PQR file with spaces between the fields and no chain letter, atoms N, CA, C, O and H, PARSE charges and radii, in Angstrom:
ATOM       1  N    MET     1       7.560   31.004  -14.600 -0.4000 1.5000
ATOM       2  CA   MET     1       7.327   31.514  -15.888 -0.0000 2.0000
ATOM       3  C    MET     1       5.828   31.075  -16.267  0.5500 1.7000
ATOM       4  O    MET     1       5.632   29.871  -16.435 -0.5500 1.4000
ATOM       5  N    SER     2       4.696   32.025  -16.420 -0.4000 1.5000
ATOM       6  CA   SER     2       3.388   31.591  -16.453 -0.0000 2.0000
ATOM       7  C    SER     2       3.060   31.385  -17.928  0.5500 1.7000
ATOM       8  O    SER     2       3.808   31.924  -18.744 -0.5500 1.4000
ATOM       9  H    SER     2       4.855   33.002  -16.283  0.4000 1.0000
ATOM      10  N    ASP     3       2.019   30.661  -18.364 -0.4000 1.5000
ATOM      11  CA   ASP     3       1.514   30.198  -19.411 -0.0000 2.0000
ATOM      12  C    ASP     3       0.396   30.841  -19.986  0.5500 1.7000
ATOM      13  O    ASP     3      -0.712   30.428  -19.644 -0.5500 1.4000
ATOM      14  H    ASP     3       1.411   30.224  -17.702  0.4000 1.0000
ATOM      15  N    PRO     4       0.478   31.884  -20.892 -0.5600 1.5000
ATOM      16  CA   PRO     4      -0.432   32.596  -21.282  0.2800 2.0000
ATOM      17  C    PRO     4      -1.775   31.875  -21.895  0.5500 1.7000
ATOM      18  O    PRO     4      -2.941   32.270  -21.904 -0.5500 1.4000
ATOM      19  N    GLN     5      -1.220   30.752  -22.369 -0.4000 1.5000
ATOM      20  CA   GLN     5      -2.252   29.848  -23.241 -0.0000 2.0000
ATOM      21  C    GLN     5      -3.363   29.183  -22.210  0.5500 1.7000
ATOM      22  O    GLN     5      -4.383   28.674  -22.675 -0.5500 1.4000
ATOM      23  H    GLN     5      -0.273   30.431  -22.362  0.4000 1.0000
ATOM      24  N    PHE     6      -3.114   29.214  -20.784 -0.4000 1.5000
ATOM      25  CA   PHE     6      -4.006   28.588  -19.951 -0.0000 2.0000
ATOM      26  C    PHE     6      -4.568   29.500  -18.802  0.5500 1.7000
ATOM      27  O    PHE     6      -3.856   30.238  -18.120 -0.5500 1.4000
ATOM      28  H    PHE     6      -2.286   29.628  -20.407  0.4000 1.0000
ATOM      29  N    THR     7      -5.912   29.365  -18.667 -0.4000 1.5000
ATOM      30  CA   THR     7      -6.475   30.273  -17.661 -0.0000 2.0000
ATOM      31  C    THR     7      -7.330   29.267  -16.914  0.5500 1.7000
ATOM      32  O    THR     7      -7.630   28.173  -17.392 -0.5500 1.4000
ATOM      33  H    THR     7      -6.490   28.766  -19.221  0.4000 1.0000
ATOM      34  N    ASN     8      -7.745   29.738  -15.593 -0.4000 1.5000
ATOM      35  CA   ASN     8      -8.703   29.048  -15.039 -0.0000 2.0000
ATOM      36  C    ASN     8      -9.374   30.067  -14.018  0.5500 1.7000
ATOM      37  O    ASN     8      -8.631   30.595  -13.190 -0.5500 1.4000
ATOM      38  H    ASN     8      -7.501   30.627  -15.205  0.4000 1.0000
ATOM      39  N    THR     9     -10.683   30.369  -14.019 -0.4000 1.5000
ATOM      40  CA   THR     9     -11.489   31.270  -13.417 -0.0000 2.0000
ATOM      41  C    THR     9     -11.971   30.914  -12.244  0.5500 1.7000
ATOM      42  O    THR     9     -12.583   31.728  -11.553 -0.5500 1.4000
ATOM      43  H    THR     9     -11.287   29.940  -14.691  0.4000 1.0000
ATOM      44  N    SER    10     -11.750   29.564  -11.831 -0.4000 1.5000
ATOM      45  CA   SER    10     -12.693   29.378  -10.577 -0.0000 2.0000
ATOM      46  C    SER    10     -12.262   30.169   -9.136  0.5500 1.7000
ATOM      47  O    SER    10     -12.965   30.303   -8.135 -0.5500 1.4000
ATOM      48  H    SER    10     -11.254   28.903  -12.393  0.4000 1.0000
ATOM      49  N    ASP    11     -11.114   30.564   -9.321 -0.4000 1.5000
ATOM      50  CA   ASP    11     -10.759   31.314   -8.040 -0.0000 2.0000
ATOM      51  C    ASP    11      -9.595   32.338   -8.204  0.5500 1.7000
ATOM      52  O    ASP    11      -8.413   32.026   -8.355 -0.5500 1.4000
ATOM      53  H    ASP    11     -10.543   30.455  -10.134  0.4000 1.0000
ATOM      54  N    PRO    12     -10.135   33.707   -8.150 -0.5600 1.5000
ATOM      55  CA   PRO    12      -9.461   34.988   -8.799  0.2800 2.0000
ATOM      56  C    PRO    12      -8.056   35.175   -7.957  0.5500 1.7000
ATOM      57  O    PRO    12      -7.261   36.022   -8.363 -0.5500 1.4000
ATOM      58  N    ARG    13      -7.765   34.449   -6.870 -0.4000 1.5000
ATOM      59  CA   ARG    13      -6.666   34.586   -6.233 -0.0000 2.0000
ATOM      60  C    ARG    13      -5.344   33.981   -7.077  0.5500 1.7000
ATOM      61  O    ARG    13      -4.180   34.335   -6.893 -0.5500 1.4000
ATOM      62  H    ARG    13      -8.411   33.761   -6.540  0.4000 1.0000
ATOM      63  N    PHE    14      -5.815   32.969   -8.060 -0.4000 1.5000
ATOM      64  CA   PHE    14      -4.783   32.505   -8.653 -0.0000 2.0000
ATOM      65  C    PHE    14      -4.762   32.663  -10.089  0.5500 1.7000
ATOM      66  O    PHE    14      -5.621   32.126  -10.788 -0.5500 1.4000
ATOM      67  H    PHE    14      -6.761   32.681   -8.210  0.4000 1.0000
ATOM      68  N    THR    15      -3.773   33.412  -10.601 -0.4000 1.5000
ATOM      69  CA   THR    15      -3.845   33.929  -12.163 -0.0000 2.0000
ATOM      70  C    THR    15      -2.620   33.623  -12.813  0.5500 1.7000
ATOM      71  O    THR    15      -2.556   33.769  -14.033 -0.5500 1.4000
ATOM      72  H    THR    15      -3.075   33.849  -10.033  0.4000 1.0000
ATOM      73  N    GLN    16      -1.642   33.219  -12.170 -0.4000 1.5000
ATOM      74  CA   GLN    16      -0.051   33.080  -13.021 -0.0000 2.0000
ATOM      75  C    GLN    16      -0.112   31.434  -13.080  0.5500 1.7000
ATOM      76  O    GLN    16       0.435   30.773  -12.197 -0.5500 1.4000
ATOM      77  H    GLN    16      -1.694   33.100  -11.179  0.4000 1.0000
ATOM      78  N    TRP    17      -0.786   30.838  -14.133 -0.4000 1.5000
ATOM      79  CA   TRP    17      -0.548   29.361  -14.125 -0.0000 2.0000
ATOM      80  C    TRP    17       0.584   28.879  -14.756  0.5500 1.7000
ATOM      81  O    TRP    17       0.842   29.323  -15.875 -0.5500 1.4000
ATOM      82  H    TRP    17      -1.230   31.375  -14.850  0.4000 1.0000
ATOM      83  N    MET    18       1.380   27.972  -14.198 -0.4000 1.5000
ATOM      84  CA   MET    18       2.453   27.590  -14.910 -0.0000 2.0000
ATOM      85  C    MET    18       2.448   25.776  -15.009  0.5500 1.7000
ATOM      86  O    MET    18       1.799   25.003  -14.304 -0.5500 1.4000
ATOM      87  H    MET    18       1.170   27.611  -13.289  0.4000 1.0000
ATOM      88  N    LYS    19       3.247   25.502  -15.947 -0.4000 1.5000
ATOM      89  CA   LYS    19       3.285   23.917  -15.992 -0.0000 2.0000
ATOM      90  C    LYS    19       4.823   23.679  -16.121  0.5500 1.7000
ATOM      91  O    LYS    19       5.606   24.622  -16.229 -0.5500 1.4000
ATOM      92  H    LYS    19       3.775   26.130  -16.519  0.4000 1.0000
ATOM      93  N    SER    20       5.214   22.378  -16.104 -0.4000 1.5000
ATOM      94  CA   SER    20       6.636   21.857  -16.441 -0.0000 2.0000
ATOM      95  C    SER    20       6.753   22.090  -17.827  0.5500 1.7000
ATOM      96  O    SER    20       5.811   22.078  -18.620 -0.5500 1.4000
ATOM      97  H    SER    20       4.577   21.612  -16.016  0.4000 1.0000
ATOM      98  N    PRO    21       8.070   22.327  -18.123 -0.5600 1.5000
ATOM      99  CA   PRO    21       8.479   22.701  -19.560  0.2800 2.0000
ATOM     100  C    PRO    21       8.732   21.252  -20.143  0.5500 1.7000
ATOM     101  O    PRO    21       8.931   21.171  -21.355 -0.5500 1.4000
ATOM     102  N    ASP    22       8.741   20.043  -19.337 -0.4000 1.5000
ATOM     103  CA   ASP    22       8.817   18.821  -19.708 -0.0000 2.0000
ATOM     104  C    ASP    22       7.509   18.247  -20.171  0.5500 1.7000
ATOM     105  O    ASP    22       7.491   17.124  -20.675 -0.5500 1.4000
ATOM     106  H    ASP    22       8.579   20.109  -18.353  0.4000 1.0000
ATOM     107  N    SER    23       6.316   19.020  -20.016 -0.4000 1.5000
ATOM     108  CA   SER    23       5.173   18.621  -20.501 -0.0000 2.0000
ATOM     109  C    SER    23       4.828   18.770  -22.053  0.5500 1.7000
ATOM     110  O    SER    23       4.104   17.986  -22.667 -0.5500 1.4000
ATOM     111  H    SER    23       6.331   19.932  -19.606  0.4000 1.0000
ATOM     112  N    GLY    24       5.380   19.759  -22.530 -0.4000 1.5000
ATOM     113  CA   GLY    24       5.521   19.796  -23.862 -0.0000 2.0000
ATOM     114  C    GLY    24       3.950   20.591  -24.101  0.5500 1.7000
ATOM     115  O    GLY    24       3.170   20.837  -23.181 -0.5500 1.4000
ATOM     116  H    GLY    24       5.968   20.396  -22.031  0.4000 1.0000
ATOM     117  N    PRO    25       3.730   20.891  -25.462 -0.5600 1.5000
ATOM     118  CA   PRO    25       2.563   21.720  -25.854  0.2800 2.0000
ATOM     119  C    PRO    25       1.122   20.946  -25.866  0.5500 1.7000
ATOM     120  O    PRO    25       0.108   21.558  -26.202 -0.5500 1.4000
ATOM     121  N    ASN    26       1.075   19.358  -25.423 -0.4000 1.5000
ATOM     122  CA   ASN    26      -0.141   18.800  -25.629 -0.0000 2.0000
ATOM     123  C    ASN    26      -0.841   19.006  -24.358  0.5500 1.7000
ATOM     124  O    ASN    26      -0.300   19.499  -23.368 -0.5500 1.4000
ATOM     125  H    ASN    26       1.899   18.861  -25.150  0.4000 1.0000
ATOM     126  N    GLU    27      -2.250   18.554  -24.421 -0.4000 1.5000
ATOM     127  CA   GLU    27      -3.181   18.742  -23.266 -0.0000 2.0000
ATOM     128  C    GLU    27      -2.829   17.751  -22.455  0.5500 1.7000
ATOM     129  O    GLU    27      -2.192   16.782  -22.866 -0.5500 1.4000
ATOM     130  H    GLU    27      -2.690   18.154  -25.225  0.4000 1.0000
ATOM     131  N    GLY    28      -3.172   17.879  -21.329 -0.4000 1.5000
ATOM     132  CA   GLY    28      -3.198   16.767  -20.257 -0.0000 2.0000
ATOM     133  C    GLY    28      -2.030   17.233  -19.182  0.5500 1.7000
ATOM     134  O    GLY    28      -1.308   16.347  -18.726 -0.5500 1.4000
ATOM     135  H    GLY    28      -3.690   18.667  -20.994  0.4000 1.0000
ATOM     136  N    CYS    29      -1.859   18.394  -18.831 -0.4000 1.5000
ATOM     137  CA   CYS    29      -0.828   19.014  -18.096 -0.0000 2.0000
ATOM     138  C    CYS    29      -1.329   19.369  -16.772  0.5500 1.7000
ATOM     139  O    CYS    29      -2.531   19.582  -16.614 -0.5500 1.4000
ATOM     140  H    CYS    29      -2.445   19.114  -19.201  0.4000 1.0000
ATOM     141  N    LEU    30      -0.559   19.444  -15.881 -0.4000 1.5000
ATOM     142  CA   LEU    30      -0.782   19.783  -14.471 -0.0000 2.0000
ATOM     143  C    LEU    30      -0.270   21.208  -14.426  0.5500 1.7000
ATOM     144  O    LEU    30       0.863   21.594  -14.714 -0.5500 1.4000
ATOM     145  H    LEU    30       0.418   19.271  -16.009  0.4000 1.0000
ATOM     146  N    TYR    31      -1.245   21.876  -14.038 -0.4000 1.5000
ATOM     147  CA   TYR    31      -0.740   23.500  -13.853 -0.0000 2.0000
ATOM     148  C    TYR    31      -0.786   23.664  -12.312  0.5500 1.7000
ATOM     149  O    TYR    31      -1.425   22.963  -11.527 -0.5500 1.4000
ATOM     150  H    TYR    31      -2.165   21.562  -13.804  0.4000 1.0000
ATOM     151  N    VAL    32       0.057   24.783  -12.010 -0.4000 1.5000
ATOM     152  CA   VAL    32       0.097   25.240  -10.550 -0.0000 2.0000
ATOM     153  C    VAL    32       0.269   26.761  -10.830  0.5500 1.7000
ATOM     154  O    VAL    32       0.806   27.343  -11.773 -0.5500 1.4000
ATOM     155  H    VAL    32       0.576   25.352  -12.647  0.4000 1.0000
ATOM     156  N    SER    33      -0.331   27.202   -9.755 -0.4000 1.5000
ATOM     157  CA   SER    33      -0.417   28.866   -9.437 -0.0000 2.0000
ATOM     158  C    SER    33      -0.258   29.149   -7.942  0.5500 1.7000
ATOM     159  O    SER    33      -0.923   28.575   -7.080 -0.5500 1.4000
ATOM     160  H    SER    33      -0.767   26.729   -8.989  0.4000 1.0000
ATOM     161  N    GLY    34       0.754   30.158   -7.678 -0.4000 1.5000
ATOM     162  CA   GLY    34       0.831   30.702   -6.489 -0.0000 2.0000
ATOM     163  C    GLY    34      -0.362   31.766   -6.371  0.5500 1.7000
ATOM     164  O    GLY    34      -0.847   32.282   -7.378 -0.5500 1.4000
ATOM     165  H    GLY    34       1.295   30.625   -8.378  0.4000 1.0000
ATOM     166  N    SER    35      -0.809   32.064   -5.050 -0.4000 1.5000
ATOM     167  CA   SER    35      -1.847   32.803   -4.716 -0.0000 2.0000
ATOM     168  C    SER    35      -1.580   34.350   -4.772  0.5500 1.7000
ATOM     169  O    SER    35      -0.554   34.702   -4.189 -0.5500 1.4000
ATOM     170  H    SER    35      -0.415   31.645   -4.232  0.4000 1.0000
ATOM     171  N    ALA    36      -2.155   35.109   -5.237 -0.4000 1.5000
ATOM     172  CA   ALA    36      -1.763   36.580   -5.487 -0.0000 2.0000
ATOM     173  C    ALA    36      -2.154   37.383   -4.127  0.5500 1.7000
ATOM     174  O    ALA    36      -1.914   38.581   -3.982 -0.5500 1.4000
ATOM     175  H    ALA    36      -2.987   34.823   -5.710  0.4000 1.0000
ATOM     176  N    ASP    37      -2.758   36.607   -3.194 -0.4000 1.5000
ATOM     177  CA   ASP    37      -3.240   37.340   -1.880 -0.0000 2.0000
ATOM     178  C    ASP    37      -2.108   37.255   -0.680  0.5500 1.7000
ATOM     179  O    ASP    37      -2.412   37.583    0.467 -0.5500 1.4000
ATOM     180  H    ASP    37      -2.953   35.633   -3.311  0.4000 1.0000
ATOM     181  N    GLY    38      -0.995   36.867   -0.965 -0.4000 1.5000
ATOM     182  CA   GLY    38       0.025   36.743    0.012 -0.0000 2.0000
ATOM     183  C    GLY    38      -0.288   35.484    1.192  0.5500 1.7000
ATOM     184  O    GLY    38       0.187   35.519    2.327 -0.5500 1.4000
ATOM     185  H    GLY    38      -0.749   36.601   -1.897  0.4000 1.0000
ATOM     186  N    SER    39      -0.932   34.689    0.822 -0.4000 1.5000
ATOM     187  CA   SER    39      -1.444   33.770    1.880 -0.0000 2.0000
ATOM     188  C    SER    39      -0.285   32.448    1.662  0.5500 1.7000
ATOM     189  O    SER    39       0.006   31.741    2.626 -0.5500 1.4000
ATOM     190  H    SER    39      -1.319   34.661   -0.100  0.4000 1.0000
ATOM     191  N    GLY    40       0.209   32.259    0.552 -0.4000 1.5000
ATOM     192  CA   GLY    40       1.082   31.427    0.337 -0.0000 2.0000
ATOM     193  C    GLY    40       0.668   30.096   -0.248  0.5500 1.7000
ATOM     194  O    GLY    40       1.426   29.164   -0.520 -0.5500 1.4000
ATOM     195  H    GLY    40      -0.027   32.834   -0.232  0.4000 1.0000
ATOM     196  N    ASP    41      -0.793   30.145   -0.420 -0.4000 1.5000
ATOM     197  CA   ASP    41      -1.347   28.937   -0.939 -0.0000 2.0000
ATOM     198  C    ASP    41      -0.904   28.522   -2.282  0.5500 1.7000
ATOM     199  O    ASP    41      -0.322   29.359   -2.973 -0.5500 1.4000
ATOM     200  H    ASP    41      -1.408   30.901   -0.199  0.4000 1.0000
ATOM     201  N    VAL    42      -1.086   27.460   -2.691 -0.4000 1.5000
ATOM     202  CA   VAL    42      -0.814   26.991   -4.086 -0.0000 2.0000
ATOM     203  C    VAL    42      -1.955   26.350   -4.588  0.5500 1.7000
ATOM     204  O    VAL    42      -2.640   25.641   -3.851 -0.5500 1.4000
ATOM     205  H    VAL    42      -1.559   26.780   -2.130  0.4000 1.0000
ATOM     206  N    ALA    43      -2.241   26.537   -5.832 -0.4000 1.5000
ATOM     207  CA   ALA    43      -3.298   25.685   -6.588 -0.0000 2.0000
ATOM     208  C    ALA    43      -2.947   24.829   -7.466  0.5500 1.7000
ATOM     209  O    ALA    43      -2.045   25.192   -8.220 -0.5500 1.4000
ATOM     210  H    ALA    43      -1.685   27.113   -6.431  0.4000 1.0000
ATOM     211  N    LEU    44      -3.472   23.567   -7.643 -0.4000 1.5000
ATOM     212  CA   LEU    44      -3.283   22.785   -8.885 -0.0000 2.0000
ATOM     213  C    LEU    44      -4.417   22.302   -9.582  0.5500 1.7000
ATOM     214  O    LEU    44      -5.370   21.801   -8.986 -0.5500 1.4000
ATOM     215  H    LEU    44      -4.205   23.272   -7.031  0.4000 1.0000
ATOM     216  N    VAL    45      -4.362   22.438  -10.946 -0.4000 1.5000
ATOM     217  CA   VAL    45      -5.500   22.016  -11.758 -0.0000 2.0000
ATOM     218  C    VAL    45      -5.195   21.270  -12.877  0.5500 1.7000
ATOM     219  O    VAL    45      -4.102   21.624  -13.320 -0.5500 1.4000
ATOM     220  H    VAL    45      -3.588   22.845  -11.431  0.4000 1.0000
ATOM     221  N    GLU    46      -5.761   20.282  -13.596 -0.4000 1.5000
ATOM     222  CA   GLU    46      -5.564   19.418  -14.778 -0.0000 2.0000
ATOM     223  C    GLU    46      -6.109   20.318  -15.950  0.5500 1.7000
ATOM     224  O    GLU    46      -7.292   20.647  -16.037 -0.5500 1.4000
ATOM     225  H    GLU    46      -6.649   19.994  -13.237  0.4000 1.0000
ATOM     226  N    SER    47      -5.259   20.633  -16.720 -0.4000 1.5000
ATOM     227  CA   SER    47      -5.761   21.442  -17.926 -0.0000 2.0000
ATOM     228  C    SER    47      -6.749   20.756  -18.771  0.5500 1.7000
ATOM     229  O    SER    47      -7.288   21.562  -19.529 -0.5500 1.4000
ATOM     230  H    SER    47      -4.298   20.366  -16.649  0.4000 1.0000
ATOM     231  N    GLU    48      -7.186   19.525  -18.913 -0.4000 1.5000
ATOM     232  CA   GLU    48      -8.147   19.186  -19.613 -0.0000 2.0000
ATOM     233  C    GLU    48      -9.525   19.296  -19.009  0.5500 1.7000
ATOM     234  O    GLU    48     -10.527   19.120  -19.703 -0.5500 1.4000
ATOM     235  H    GLU    48      -6.748   18.870  -18.297  0.4000 1.0000
ATOM     236  N    ALA    49      -9.585   19.570  -17.788 -0.4000 1.5000
ATOM     237  CA   ALA    49     -10.852   20.082  -17.186 -0.0000 2.0000
ATOM     238  C    ALA    49     -11.422   21.097  -17.490  0.5500 1.7000
ATOM     239  O    ALA    49     -12.631   21.197  -17.279 -0.5500 1.4000
ATOM     240  H    ALA    49      -8.772   19.713  -17.225  0.4000 1.0000
ATOM     241  N    GLY    50     -10.628   22.220  -18.124 -0.4000 1.5000
ATOM     242  CA   GLY    50     -11.059   23.453  -18.742 -0.0000 2.0000
ATOM     243  C    GLY    50     -10.757   24.447  -17.641  0.5500 1.7000
ATOM     244  O    GLY    50     -10.223   24.265  -16.547 -0.5500 1.4000
ATOM     245  H    GLY    50      -9.646   22.140  -18.296  0.4000 1.0000
ATOM     246  N    PRO    51     -11.283   25.658  -18.262 -0.5600 1.5000
ATOM     247  CA   PRO    51     -10.946   27.057  -17.596  0.2800 2.0000
ATOM     248  C    PRO    51     -11.784   27.366  -16.343  0.5500 1.7000
ATOM     249  O    PRO    51     -11.432   28.164  -15.474 -0.5500 1.4000
ATOM     250  N    ASP    52     -12.948   26.643  -16.332 -0.4000 1.5000
ATOM     251  CA   ASP    52     -13.767   26.760  -14.912 -0.0000 2.0000
ATOM     252  C    ASP    52     -13.573   25.464  -14.062  0.5500 1.7000
ATOM     253  O    ASP    52     -14.309   25.370  -13.080 -0.5500 1.4000
ATOM     254  H    ASP    52     -13.234   25.995  -17.038  0.4000 1.0000
ATOM     255  N    ALA    53     -12.880   24.670  -14.246 -0.4000 1.5000
ATOM     256  CA   ALA    53     -12.695   23.392  -13.358 -0.0000 2.0000
ATOM     257  C    ALA    53     -12.391   23.618  -11.926  0.5500 1.7000
ATOM     258  O    ALA    53     -11.690   24.572  -11.588 -0.5500 1.4000
ATOM     259  H    ALA    53     -12.281   24.747  -15.044  0.4000 1.0000
ATOM     260  N    PRO    54     -12.928   22.711  -10.996 -0.5600 1.5000
ATOM     261  CA   PRO    54     -12.338   22.885   -9.564  0.2800 2.0000
ATOM     262  C    PRO    54     -10.996   22.897   -9.340  0.5500 1.7000
ATOM     263  O    PRO    54     -10.375   21.946   -9.816 -0.5500 1.4000
ATOM     264  N    ILE    55     -10.334   23.791   -8.690 -0.4000 1.5000
ATOM     265  CA   ILE    55      -8.872   23.650   -8.339 -0.0000 2.0000
ATOM     266  C    ILE    55      -8.494   23.104   -7.132  0.5500 1.7000
ATOM     267  O    ILE    55      -9.426   23.249   -6.341 -0.5500 1.4000
ATOM     268  H    ILE    55     -10.839   24.563   -8.303  0.4000 1.0000
ATOM     269  N    GLN    56      -7.489   22.502   -6.587 -0.4000 1.5000
ATOM     270  CA   GLN    56      -6.977   21.949   -5.343 -0.0000 2.0000
ATOM     271  C    GLN    56      -6.272   22.988   -4.996  0.5500 1.7000
ATOM     272  O    GLN    56      -5.433   23.490   -5.744 -0.5500 1.4000
ATOM     273  H    GLN    56      -6.732   22.384   -7.230  0.4000 1.0000
ATOM     274  N    VAL    57      -6.577   23.473   -3.673 -0.4000 1.5000
ATOM     275  CA   VAL    57      -5.628   24.429   -2.988 -0.0000 2.0000
ATOM     276  C    VAL    57      -4.974   23.711   -1.944  0.5500 1.7000
ATOM     277  O    VAL    57      -5.542   22.828   -1.302 -0.5500 1.4000
ATOM     278  H    VAL    57      -7.258   23.065   -3.065  0.4000 1.0000
ATOM     279  N    VAL    58      -3.769   24.074   -1.754 -0.4000 1.5000
ATOM     280  CA   VAL    58      -2.988   23.549   -0.679 -0.0000 2.0000
ATOM     281  C    VAL    58      -2.055   24.501    0.081  0.5500 1.7000
ATOM     282  O    VAL    58      -1.400   25.273   -0.619 -0.5500 1.4000
ATOM     283  H    VAL    58      -3.307   24.792   -2.276  0.4000 1.0000
ATOM     284  N    PRO    59      -1.906   24.555    1.341 -0.5600 1.5000
ATOM     285  CA   PRO    59      -1.243   25.449    2.084  0.2800 2.0000
ATOM     286  C    PRO    59       0.092   25.521    1.604  0.5500 1.7000
ATOM     287  O    PRO    59       0.558   24.480    1.142 -0.5500 1.4000
ATOM     288  N    ARG    60       0.903   26.688    1.623 -0.4000 1.5000
ATOM     289  CA   ARG    60       2.369   26.603    1.290 -0.0000 2.0000
ATOM     290  C    ARG    60       3.154   25.313    2.185  0.5500 1.7000
ATOM     291  O    ARG    60       3.990   24.584    1.651 -0.5500 1.4000
ATOM     292  H    ARG    60       0.524   27.534    1.998  0.4000 1.0000
ATOM     293  N    ARG    61       2.855   25.216    3.199 -0.4000 1.5000
ATOM     294  CA   ARG    61       3.674   24.243    4.031 -0.0000 2.0000
ATOM     295  C    ARG    61       3.522   23.133    3.464  0.5500 1.7000
ATOM     296  O    ARG    61       4.579   22.530    3.277 -0.5500 1.4000
ATOM     297  H    ARG    61       2.176   25.808    3.633  0.4000 1.0000
ATOM     298  N    SER    62       2.368   22.506    3.029 -0.4000 1.5000
ATOM     299  CA   SER    62       2.183   21.245    2.541 -0.0000 2.0000
ATOM     300  C    SER    62       2.678   21.146    1.124  0.5500 1.7000
ATOM     301  O    SER    62       3.078   20.072    0.676 -0.5500 1.4000
ATOM     302  H    SER    62       1.509   22.996    3.181  0.4000 1.0000
ATOM     303  N    TRP    63       2.655   22.307    0.377 -0.4000 1.5000
ATOM     304  CA   TRP    63       3.301   22.254   -0.947 -0.0000 2.0000
ATOM     305  C    TRP    63       4.963   22.076   -0.714  0.5500 1.7000
ATOM     306  O    TRP    63       5.620   21.208   -1.288 -0.5500 1.4000
ATOM     307  H    TRP    63       2.329   23.180    0.741  0.4000 1.0000
ATOM     308  N    SER    64       5.365   22.785   -0.032 -0.4000 1.5000
ATOM     309  CA   SER    64       6.662   22.678    0.391 -0.0000 2.0000
ATOM     310  C    SER    64       7.363   21.438    0.616  0.5500 1.7000
ATOM     311  O    SER    64       8.422   21.110    0.080 -0.5500 1.4000
ATOM     312  H    SER    64       4.831   23.490    0.434  0.4000 1.0000
ATOM     313  N    ALA    65       6.670   20.755    1.475 -0.4000 1.5000
ATOM     314  CA   ALA    65       6.679   19.266    1.971 -0.0000 2.0000
ATOM     315  C    ALA    65       6.810   18.406    0.950  0.5500 1.7000
ATOM     316  O    ALA    65       7.790   17.678    0.787 -0.5500 1.4000
ATOM     317  H    ALA    65       5.810   21.021    1.910  0.4000 1.0000
ATOM     318  N    PHE    66       5.746   18.462    0.167 -0.4000 1.5000
ATOM     319  CA   PHE    66       5.682   17.823   -1.260 -0.0000 2.0000
ATOM     320  C    PHE    66       6.697   17.904   -2.172  0.5500 1.7000
ATOM     321  O    PHE    66       7.108   16.874   -2.706 -0.5500 1.4000
ATOM     322  H    PHE    66       4.950   19.053    0.299  0.4000 1.0000
ATOM     323  N    LEU    67       7.258   19.196   -2.485 -0.4000 1.5000
ATOM     324  CA   LEU    67       8.343   19.203   -3.227 -0.0000 2.0000
ATOM     325  C    LEU    67       9.758   18.604   -2.680  0.5500 1.7000
ATOM     326  O    LEU    67      10.605   18.023   -3.360 -0.5500 1.4000
ATOM     327  H    LEU    67       6.923   20.032   -2.051  0.4000 1.0000
ATOM     328  N    SER    68       9.804   18.877   -1.335 -0.4000 1.5000
ATOM     329  CA   SER    68      11.130   18.281   -0.750 -0.0000 2.0000
ATOM     330  C    SER    68      10.937   16.891   -1.145  0.5500 1.7000
ATOM     331  O    SER    68      11.753   16.363   -1.900 -0.5500 1.4000
ATOM     332  H    SER    68       9.116   19.348   -0.783  0.4000 1.0000
ATOM     333  N    GLY    69       9.893   16.232   -0.684 -0.4000 1.5000
ATOM     334  CA   GLY    69       9.823   14.679   -1.027 -0.0000 2.0000
ATOM     335  C    GLY    69      10.121   14.446   -2.367  0.5500 1.7000
ATOM     336  O    GLY    69      10.930   13.558   -2.635 -0.5500 1.4000
ATOM     337  H    GLY    69       9.231   16.661   -0.071  0.4000 1.0000
ATOM     338  N    ALA    70       9.640   15.046   -3.181 -0.4000 1.5000
ATOM     339  CA   ALA    70       9.851   14.927   -4.797 -0.0000 2.0000
ATOM     340  C    ALA    70      11.391   15.007   -5.195  0.5500 1.7000
ATOM     341  O    ALA    70      11.872   14.266   -6.053 -0.5500 1.4000
ATOM     342  H    ALA    70       8.982   15.767   -2.964  0.4000 1.0000
ATOM     343  N    ARG    71      12.054   15.873   -4.569 -0.4000 1.5000
ATOM     344  CA   ARG    71      13.281   16.300   -4.998 -0.0000 2.0000
ATOM     345  C    ARG    71      14.123   14.889   -4.092  0.5500 1.7000
ATOM     346  O    ARG    71      15.034   14.270   -4.643 -0.5500 1.4000
ATOM     347  H    ARG    71      11.664   16.474   -3.872  0.4000 1.0000
ATOM     348  N    SER    72      13.790   14.649   -3.105 -0.4000 1.5000
ATOM     349  CA   SER    72      14.547   13.498   -2.636 -0.0000 2.0000
ATOM     350  C    SER    72      14.447   12.257   -3.040  0.5500 1.7000
ATOM     351  O    SER    72      15.262   11.423   -2.646 -0.5500 1.4000
ATOM     352  H    SER    72      13.051   15.152   -2.658  0.4000 1.0000
ATOM     353  N    GLY    73      13.494   11.949   -3.838 -0.4000 1.5000
ATOM     354  CA   GLY    73      13.258   10.902   -4.431 -0.0000 2.0000
ATOM     355  C    GLY    73      12.057    9.929   -3.740  0.5500 1.7000
ATOM     356  O    GLY    73      11.749    8.804   -4.133 -0.5500 1.4000
ATOM     357  H    GLY    73      12.831   12.626   -4.158  0.4000 1.0000
ATOM     358  N    ALA    74      11.523   10.589   -2.721 -0.4000 1.5000
ATOM     359  CA   ALA    74      10.407    9.788   -2.036 -0.0000 2.0000
ATOM     360  C    ALA    74       9.206    9.258   -2.751  0.5500 1.7000
ATOM     361  O    ALA    74       8.547    8.353   -2.239 -0.5500 1.4000
ATOM     362  H    ALA    74      11.773   11.503   -2.402  0.4000 1.0000
ATOM     363  N    PHE    75       8.908    9.739   -3.833 -0.4000 1.5000
ATOM     364  CA   PHE    75       7.775    9.085   -4.784 -0.0000 2.0000
ATOM     365  C    PHE    75       8.448    8.473   -6.284  0.5500 1.7000
ATOM     366  O    PHE    75       7.824    8.409   -7.343 -0.5500 1.4000
ATOM     367  H    PHE    75       9.444   10.474   -4.250  0.4000 1.0000
ATOM     368  N    ASP    76       9.661    8.114   -6.102 -0.4000 1.5000
ATOM     369  CA   ASP    76      10.218    7.561   -7.423 -0.0000 2.0000
ATOM     370  C    ASP    76       9.565    6.156   -7.672  0.5500 1.7000
ATOM     371  O    ASP    76       9.545    5.618   -8.779 -0.5500 1.4000
ATOM     372  H    ASP    76      10.168    8.167   -5.241  0.4000 1.0000
ATOM     373  N    HIS    77       9.073    5.658   -6.615 -0.4000 1.5000
ATOM     374  CA   HIS    77       8.478    4.163   -6.881 -0.0000 2.0000
ATOM     375  C    HIS    77       7.075    4.074   -7.270  0.5500 1.7000
ATOM     376  O    HIS    77       6.481    3.012   -7.455 -0.5500 1.4000
ATOM     377  H    HIS    77       9.090    6.095   -5.716  0.4000 1.0000
ATOM     378  N    ILE    78       6.513    5.382   -7.399 -0.4000 1.5000
ATOM     379  CA   ILE    78       5.229    5.502   -8.001 -0.0000 2.0000
ATOM     380  C    ILE    78       5.137    5.472   -9.563  0.5500 1.7000
ATOM     381  O    ILE    78       4.043    5.573  -10.119 -0.5500 1.4000
ATOM     382  H    ILE    78       6.995    6.245   -7.248  0.4000 1.0000
């Protein structure tokens, strides 16, 4: 589910930004977007940085590995 209240225009491949529903309506959210070009890349951006903030783009393989680690509790100590 994308968040129509947030946009980031620094890379046109990423248009469907979403955040965790647990983050609530306040600022300071981490948004993610899948690439619309079929590459599988995933972009991340901090909402407080604004609509033209630089984004961090990671390959799909790296994103999948991160999610797997998060689900298994690999980062729970942080």
